[in-house]
Backbone as a printed PyTorch tensor [residue, N CA C, xyz], in Angstrom:
tensor([[[  0.8420,  -1.1910,   0.0000],
         [  0.0000,   0.0000,   0.0000],
         [  0.8760,   1.2390,   0.0000]],

        [[  0.4410,   2.2350,  -0.6750],
         [  1.1660,   3.4960,  -0.7950],
         [  0.9450,   4.3330,   0.4540]],

        [[  1.9890,   5.0060,   0.9450],
         [  1.8600,   5.8270,   2.1540],
         [  1.8150,   7.3110,   1.8240]],

        [[  1.4170,   7.6820,   0.6170],
         [  1.3910,   9.0910,   0.2190],
         [  0.4130,   9.9140,   1.0410]],

        [[ -0.5980,   9.2840,   1.6170],
         [ -1.5890,  10.0110,   2.4010],
         [ -1.0030,  10.6800,   3.6280]],

        [[  0.1430,  10.2020,   4.0970],
         [  0.7830,  10.7670,   5.2870],
         [  1.6450,  11.9790,   4.9730]],

        [[  1.9630,  12.2040,   3.7210],
         [  2.8700,  13.2810,   3.3390],
         [  2.1020,  14.5840,   3.1930]],

        [[  2.6670,  15.6440,   3.7370],
         [  2.0990,  16.9840,   3.5660],
         [  2.9830,  17.7090,   2.5640]],

        [[  2.3850,  18.1090,   1.4450],
         [  3.1280,  18.8240,   0.4100],
         [  3.0020,  20.3200,   0.6520]],

        [[  4.0470,  21.0540,   0.2890],
         [  4.0390,  22.4950,   0.4570],
         [  4.5220,  23.2030,  -0.8020]],

        [[  4.3550,  24.5120,  -0.7990],
         [  4.8250,  25.3140,  -1.9260],
         [  6.3280,  25.1380,  -2.0980]],

        [[  6.7600,  24.9880,  -3.3320],
         [  8.1780,  24.8570,  -3.6250],
         [  8.7010,  23.4350,  -3.5950]],

        [[  7.8860,  22.4700,  -3.1570],
         [  8.3400,  21.0820,  -3.1360],
         [  8.4870,  20.5560,  -4.5600]],

        [[  9.5300,  19.7610,  -4.7860],
         [  9.7530,  19.0940,  -6.0600],
         [  9.0060,  17.7630,  -6.0240]],

        [[  8.1400,  17.5410,  -7.0180],
         [  7.2990,  16.3510,  -7.0020],
         [  7.3100,  15.6340,  -8.3500]],

        [[  7.0260,  14.3460,  -8.2940],
         [  6.7820,  13.5220,  -9.4680],
         [  5.2660,  13.3970,  -9.5760]],

        [[  4.7140,  13.6130, -10.7640],
         [  3.2610,  13.7000, -10.9260],
         [  2.7780,  12.7060, -11.9740]],

        [[  1.7860,  11.9170, -11.5940],
         [  1.1820,  10.9490, -12.5170],
         [ -0.3240,  11.0090, -12.3550]],

        [[ -1.0240,  11.2270, -13.4470],
         [ -2.4810,  11.2370, -13.3890],
         [ -2.9920,   9.8290, -13.1330]],

        [[ -3.9370,   9.6930, -12.1960],
         [ -4.5550,   8.3910, -11.9680],
         [ -6.0780,   8.4830, -11.8970]],

        [[ -6.6320,   9.6790, -12.0330],
         [ -8.0810,   9.8480, -11.9910],
         [ -8.6200,  10.1480, -13.3790]],

        [[ -9.6510,   9.4570, -13.7530],
         [-10.4210,   9.7970, -14.9400],
         [ -9.5690,   9.9090, -16.2040]],

        [[ -9.0240,   8.8010, -16.6440],
         [ -8.1970,   8.8140, -17.8520],
         [ -8.9490,   9.3700, -19.0590]],

        [[-10.2500,   9.2910, -19.0610],
         [-11.0310,   9.8110, -20.1720],
         [-10.8960,  11.3030, -20.3560]],

        [[-10.5490,  12.0150, -19.2770],
         [-10.3800,  13.4630, -19.3540],
         [ -8.9440,  13.8630, -19.6710]],

        [[ -8.0440,  12.9220, -19.6660],
         [ -6.6200,  13.2290, -19.8460],
         [ -6.2590,  13.1800, -21.3230]],

        [[ -6.3190,  14.3150, -21.9750],
         [ -6.0770,  14.4030, -23.4120],
         [ -4.6710,  13.9850, -23.8000]],

        [[ -3.7050,  14.1290, -22.8920],
         [ -2.3140,  13.8860, -23.2620],
         [ -2.0030,  12.4130, -23.4490]],

        [[ -2.8700,  11.5010, -22.9740],
         [ -2.6050,  10.0760, -23.1790],
         [ -2.6320,   9.7200, -24.6640]],

        [[ -3.3200,  10.5300, -25.4590],
         [ -3.4060,  10.2760, -26.8850],
         [ -2.1970,  10.8320, -27.6470]],

        [[ -1.3900,  11.6470, -26.9870],
         [ -0.2570,  12.2760, -27.6340],
         [  1.0400,  11.6960, -27.0730]],

        [[  2.0570,  11.5080, -27.9110],
         [  3.3390,  11.0300, -27.3760],
         [  3.9520,  12.0900, -26.4610]],

        [[  4.3880,  11.6650, -25.2990],
         [  4.9590,  12.6180, -24.3550],
         [  6.1140,  11.9420, -23.6110]],

        [[  7.3130,  12.3160, -23.9560],
         [  8.4960,  11.7200, -23.3380],
         [  8.6960,  12.2020, -21.9050]],

        [[  8.0070,  13.2920, -21.5230],
         [  8.1930,  13.8620, -20.1950],
         [  7.2980,  13.2160, -19.1350]],

        [[  6.4520,  12.2670, -19.5070],
         [  5.5450,  11.6470, -18.5450],
         [  6.2170,  10.4540, -17.9010]],

        [[  6.1870,  10.2790, -16.5910],
         [  5.4990,  11.1220, -15.6130],
         [  6.1770,  12.4750, -15.4740]],

        [[  5.3580,  13.4720, -15.1560],
         [  5.8460,  14.8440, -15.0550],
         [  6.6250,  15.0650, -13.7640]],

        [[  7.5580,  15.9920, -13.8300],
         [  8.2960,  16.4400, -12.6500],
         [  8.1630,  17.9430, -12.6030]],

        [[  8.0210,  18.4840, -11.3880],
         [  7.8750,  19.9220, -11.2970],
         [  7.8110,  20.4110,  -9.8680]],

        [[  7.5510,  21.7030,  -9.7400],
         [  7.5180,  22.3970,  -8.4560],
         [  6.0750,  22.8140,  -8.1560]],

        [[  5.6340,  22.5900,  -6.9290],
         [  4.3040,  23.0340,  -6.5190],
         [  4.3340,  24.5540,  -6.3870]],

        [[  3.4860,  25.2380,  -7.1630],
         [  3.4630,  26.6980,  -7.1510],
         [  2.2090,  27.2530,  -6.4730]],

        [[  1.1810,  26.4180,  -6.3270],
         [ -0.0430,  26.8830,  -5.6640],
         [ -0.8210,  25.6780,  -5.1610]],

        [[ -1.4980,  25.8710,  -4.0280],
         [ -2.3690,  24.8380,  -3.4780],
         [ -3.7570,  25.4430,  -3.3420]],

        [[ -4.7280,  24.8530,  -4.0400],
         [ -6.1000,  25.3530,  -3.9690],
         [ -6.8880,  24.4990,  -2.9910]],

        [[ -7.5560,  25.1580,  -2.0680],
         [ -8.3960,  24.4680,  -1.0910],
         [ -9.8360,  24.8970,  -1.2980]],

        [[-10.7490,  24.1710,  -0.7020],
         [-12.1830,  24.4920,  -0.7570],
         [-12.6640,  24.5700,  -2.2060]],

        [[-12.4170,  23.5190,  -2.9450],
         [-12.7690,  23.4730,  -4.3550],
         [-14.2190,  23.0250,  -4.5010]],

        [[-14.9460,  23.6880,  -5.3780],
         [-16.3290,  23.3250,  -5.6310],
         [-16.4040,  21.9060,  -6.2000]],

        [[-17.2850,  21.1080,  -5.6900],
         [-17.5040,  19.7260,  -6.1020],
         [-16.3290,  18.8080,  -5.7660]],

        [[-15.4840,  19.1990,  -4.8160],
         [-14.3210,  18.3780,  -4.4680],
         [-14.7440,  17.0050,  -3.9660]],

        [[-15.8140,  16.9450,  -3.1990],
         [-16.2420,  15.6480,  -2.6740],
         [-16.6870,  14.6980,  -3.7940]],

        [[-17.1490,  15.2360,  -4.8910],
         [-17.5600,  14.4170,  -6.0310],
         [-16.3480,  13.7400,  -6.6790]],

        [[-15.2160,  14.4130,  -6.6720],
         [-14.0190,  13.8870,  -7.3120],
         [-13.0730,  13.1840,  -6.3480]],

        [[-13.3200,  13.2920,  -5.0470],
         [-12.5370,  12.5430,  -4.0740],
         [-11.2640,  13.2120,  -3.5950]],

        [[-11.1730,  14.5240,  -3.6620],
         [-10.0050,  15.2150,  -3.1220],
         [-10.4330,  16.5250,  -2.4740]],

        [[ -9.6010,  16.9850,  -1.5470],
         [ -9.9070,  18.2200,  -0.8300],
         [ -9.0170,  19.3720,  -1.2740]],

        [[ -7.8500,  19.0540,  -1.7770],
         [ -6.9160,  20.0780,  -2.2440],
         [ -6.4920,  19.7480,  -3.6740]],

        [[ -6.2010,  20.7870,  -4.4010],
         [ -5.7220,  20.6310,  -5.7680],
         [ -4.3760,  21.3400,  -5.8490]],

        [[ -3.3730,  20.6470,  -6.3340],
         [ -2.0190,  21.1870,  -6.4090],
         [ -1.7280,  21.6390,  -7.8370]],

        [[ -1.2680,  22.8660,  -7.9730],
         [ -0.8520,  23.3680,  -9.2720],
         [  0.6650,  23.2450,  -9.3290]],

        [[  1.1350,  22.5060, -10.3250],
         [  2.5590,  22.1860, -10.4440],
         [  3.0910,  22.7950, -11.7370]],

        [[  4.1730,  23.5640, -11.6260],
         [  4.8830,  24.0640, -12.8100],
         [  5.8680,  22.9800, -13.2000]],

        [[  5.5580,  22.2970, -14.2870],
         [  6.3680,  21.1670, -14.7370],
         [  7.6120,  21.6530, -15.4740]],

        [[  8.5830,  20.7700, -15.6030],
         [  9.8560,  21.1330, -16.2280],
         [  9.7110,  21.4910, -17.6960]],

        [[  8.6000,  21.0990, -18.3160],
         [  8.3930,  21.4810, -19.7110],
         [  7.7640,  22.8690, -19.8380]],

        [[  7.5600,  23.5630, -18.7040],
         [  7.0540,  24.9310, -18.7070],
         [  5.5520,  25.0590, -18.5380]],

        [[  4.8260,  23.9530, -18.5590],
         [  3.3740,  23.9960, -18.4030],
         [  2.9740,  23.8510, -16.9440]],

        [[  1.8720,  24.4980, -16.5790],
         [  1.2940,  24.3010, -15.2520],
         [  0.1700,  23.2860, -15.3730]],

        [[  0.1950,  22.2990, -14.4700],
         [ -0.8110,  21.2410, -14.4950],
         [ -1.4010,  21.0740, -13.0980]],

        [[ -2.5890,  20.4870, -13.0500],
         [ -3.3180,  20.3110, -11.8020],
         [ -3.2840,  18.8400, -11.4030]],

        [[ -3.0140,  18.5950, -10.1090],
         [ -2.9370,  17.2310,  -9.6070],
         [ -3.5920,  17.1370,  -8.2370]],

        [[ -4.1740,  15.9690,  -7.9720],
         [ -4.6930,  15.6550,  -6.6470],
         [ -3.5390,  15.1530,  -5.7690]],

        [[ -3.7560,  15.1220,  -4.4740],
         [ -2.7390,  14.6820,  -3.5210],
         [ -2.2280,  13.2800,  -3.8540]],

        [[ -3.1500,  12.3870,  -4.2140],
         [ -2.7790,  11.0000,  -4.4860],
         [ -1.9540,  10.8390,  -5.7650]],

        [[ -1.8910,  11.8650,  -6.5920],
         [ -1.1620,  11.7870,  -7.8550],
         [  0.2650,  12.3280,  -7.7450]],

        [[  0.6730,  12.7220,  -6.5480],
         [  2.0000,  13.3010,  -6.3370],
         [  2.8900,  12.3610,  -5.5410]],

        [[  4.1780,  12.4430,  -5.8140],
         [  5.1870,  11.7430,  -5.0190],
         [  6.3030,  12.7360,  -4.7510]],

        [[  6.6570,  12.9100,  -3.5000],
         [  7.6720,  13.8770,  -3.1030],
         [  9.0580,  13.4300,  -3.5560]],

        [[  9.7620,  14.3140,  -4.2680],
         [ 11.1460,  14.0540,  -4.6630],
         [ 12.1160,  14.8130,  -3.7750]],

        [[ 11.7510,  16.0630,  -3.4280],
         [ 12.6100,  16.8850,  -2.5710],
         [ 11.7720,  17.9690,  -1.9110]],

        [[ 12.0320,  18.1940,  -0.6560],
         [ 11.3240,  19.1980,   0.1230],
         [ 11.9430,  20.5670,  -0.1210]],

        [[ 11.1160,  21.6020,  -0.2220],
         [ 11.6180,  22.9640,  -0.4070],
         [ 12.2560,  23.4330,   0.8990]],

        [[ 13.3420,  24.1560,   0.7600],
         [ 14.0000,  24.7100,   1.9330],
         [ 13.2310,  25.9510,   2.3720]],

        [[ 12.8170,  25.9480,   3.6220],
         [ 12.0570,  27.0820,   4.1520],
         [ 13.0260,  28.1240,   4.6890]],

        [[ 12.8350,  29.3720,   4.2670],
         [ 13.6980,  30.4590,   4.7010],
         [ 12.9570,  31.2440,   5.7790]],

        [[ 13.5930,  31.3830,   6.9180],
         [ 12.9760,  32.0990,   8.0460],
         [ 13.3050,  33.5790,   7.9550]],

        [[ 12.3250,  34.3960,   8.2240],
         [ 12.5550,  35.8460,   8.2670],
         [ 13.3320,  36.1780,   9.5320]],

        [[ 14.3980,  36.9400,   9.3740],
         [ 15.2010,  37.3660,  10.5240],
         [ 14.9810,  38.8620,  10.7050]],

        [[ 14.5090,  39.2070,  11.8920],
         [ 14.2370,  40.6180,  12.1670],
         [ 15.2230,  41.1650,  13.1660]]])
């Protein structure tokens, strides 16, 4: 069993991304793509998404992939590669 449910992702984390929900909506499966699975940086986390319970996720992660495109992924579709270094404000 996968333990991804225990991981908390944050802005700036480097992640590996693979779509696993609703292949019928994933247009890129029909196109050759050498970059899949995608790798990228989490640039935004959307919470309180309309109809989230219908799709089975509470947060949606926007990832800027290495090919320059921003893509949307659910928590279960991400795998942490490297944690972002948090910089503390010094006053």
